[in-house]
C-alpha positions in Angstrom: 51.0 -27.0 -58.5 52.0 -30.7 -58.1 54.9 -32.2 -60.0 52.4 -34.1 -62.2 50.3 -31.0 -63.0 53.5 -29.2 -64.0 54.6 -32.1 -66.2 51.1 -32.3 -67.8 51.1 -28.6 -68.6 54.8 -28.6 -69.7 54.4 -31.6 -72.0 51.3 -30.0 -73.6 53.4 -26.9 -74.2 56.2 -28.8 -75.9 53.8 -30.8 -78.0 52.1 -27.5 -79.1 55.6 -26.1 -80.1 56.3 -29.3 -82.1 52.9 -29.1 -83.8 53.5 -25.4 -84.5 56.7 -26.1 -86.2 55.0 -28.7 -88.4 52.2 -26.2 -89.3 54.7 -23.4 -90.0 56.8 -25.7 -92.2 53.7 -26.8 -94.1 52.3 -23.2 -94.5 55.4 -21.1 -95.0 58.9 -21.3 -96.4 60.4 -20.7 -92.9 61.9 -24.2 -92.7 62.3 -24.6 -89.0 64.1 -27.8 -87.9 62.9 -28.9 -84.5 64.8 -31.5 -82.5 63.5 -32.8 -79.2 65.7 -34.5 -76.7 63.8 -35.4 -73.5 62.4 -32.1 -72.1 64.3 -29.9 -74.5 63.3 -28.7 -78.0 65.9 -26.9 -80.2 64.4 -24.9 -83.1 67.0 -24.2 -85.8 66.2 -21.7 -88.5 67.5 -21.4 -92.1 70.1 -18.9 -91.0 71.4 -21.4 -88.4 70.2 -19.4 -85.4 68.4 -21.3 -82.7 65.7 -21.0 -80.0 66.0 -23.5 -77.2 63.0 -24.4 -75.1 63.9 -26.4 -72.0 61.8 -27.8 -69.1 63.1 -27.1 -65.6 61.1 -29.6 -63.4 62.7 -28.7 -60.0 61.5 -25.1 -60.5 58.2 -26.0 -62.3 59.4 -23.7 -65.1 60.0 -23.6 -68.8 63.1 -21.8 -70.0 63.6 -20.2 -73.4 66.9 -19.1 -74.8 66.9 -16.9 -77.9 69.0 -14.2 -79.5 67.4 -11.6 -77.4 68.1 -13.4 -74.1 66.8 -15.9 -71.7 63.2 -16.2 -70.4 61.7 -18.2 -67.5 58.0 -19.1 -67.5 55.7 -20.4 -64.7 52.2 -21.7 -65.3 49.5 -19.7 -63.5 46.8 -22.3 -63.9 45.8 -21.0 -67.4 49.0 -20.1 -69.3 52.8 -19.9 -69.1 53.9 -16.4 -68.0 57.4 -14.9 -67.9 58.5 -14.5 -64.3 59.8 -11.0 -64.9 57.6 -9.4 -67.6 54.4 -11.4 -67.4 54.5 -12.0 -71.1 52.9 -15.2 -72.3 55.2 -18.0 -73.6 53.7 -18.5 -77.0 53.5 -14.8 -77.8 57.2 -14.5 -77.0 58.0 -17.7 -78.9 56.1 -16.3 -81.9 58.1 -13.0 -81.7 61.4 -14.7 -81.3 60.8 -17.1 -84.2 59.6 -14.3 -86.4 62.8 -12.3 -85.7 65.0 -15.3 -86.4 63.1 -16.5 -89.5 62.8 -13.0 -91.0 59.0 -13.4 -91.4 55.9 -13.4 -89.3 55.3 -16.7 -87.6 52.8 -17.7 -85.0 52.9 -20.4 -82.3 49.7 -21.2 -80.5 49.2 -22.3 -76.9 47.7 -25.8 -76.4 43.9 -25.9 -76.1 42.8 -26.0 -72.5 
């Protein structure tokens, strides 16, 4: 994957996360505050817990830090997959956000 391909996929993922927060805030009472600074998005929940999503351009990865630990994702040409477990980024983000918000939340991958 070229640097530009990585950036295109990574930026699409960050935009999908931001849009997911907007949709969740419109459709639920989860009240997720999302702040983006460059290649990093910090999701802050009502209980003040956080999930941080951060681009790692030199490695062509996206990193996620949550209460349950840290996760590293690489794009396989179709989706972002955890480098250790093979789990998909948006499935894990949905699970982590649900745990921290105390209600079922869903983040969707960007349309291809």
